[in-house]
N, C-alpha and C positions, 0 to 999 in steps of 0.2 A: 504494500500500500504506500501511496505517496502522501505528502503533507496535505495536498489539495483534496485528496480522497478522504482523509481522516478528519480534517478540521474545516470549519466554515471559511470561505475565502478571506474575510477580514482577519481572522485569527491566523490562518495559514500565512498571510503576508507578514504579520508581526513576527511569527516564528522564523520565517525565511530570512527576514532582515537581521535577525539576531545570529544567524549561522555564519560561521567563518570557515570556508573550505581551505584546507591546507594540503598542498601537493606532497605526497610521500612517494618516493621512487618505488618502482616495482622490484628493484633489486634489494638485497638485504643490507646494504651499506648503512642506511640510516638506523636500522635495528641494531647493528653492531656498535654504532656510536652510542646509542642509548644504553646498551648493555655495558659499555666501557664506563660511562658516567655513573651508572649504578654500582659498578665495581669500586670506583673511587669513593663513592658515598659509603659503601659497606666498609671499606678499609679505614675511612676516617672516623666514622661514628657508629656504624651499625654492627660492629663485630661483637658487641656485648648485648645482652638482653636488656631492653628498655620496656618497662611495664607501665609507663605513664605517658599518655598521648601528648601532654604538654611538654614533657622533657624531650620526647621524640621530635616534636616540632622545633624546639629550640636547637637541638643537635643538628637537624637537617638544615635549618636556617643558617646556623654558624658555618656549616660545611659549604653551603651555597655562597655565602658572603666571602669565605676564604678563597673559593675558586674564582669568584668574580674579581676580588682584589688582585689576585695573581694574573688576571686576564687569561685564564686557562682556555685553550682552544683545542678543537679537534682538527687534525690534519685531514681534511676532506679531500680525497683523491679522485672521487668519481665525478666526471665532467659530462656536459651535454654531448661533447664529441664522442666520448666512450659509450654513452647511451645510444647514440645513433648507430654505432657499430654492432650493437646487440640485437 
């Protein structure tokens, strides 16, 4: 079913306007990048059991700020040219 089939036209338009479509490559490269970032997060703060959601949020926020302060980047090597070859 589509949004138009599920909701009244006015409501469907409101919902549609709130959606943001983000391109994700068909290849697994973006998934590998996300996995790498999660591995960093695990190594920095999730290697121990945290049984309190507020503490978890603080730890993740601190890790995120640390990565941002270091301007950590992923070396993205997949290009449009390489995609055209596949």
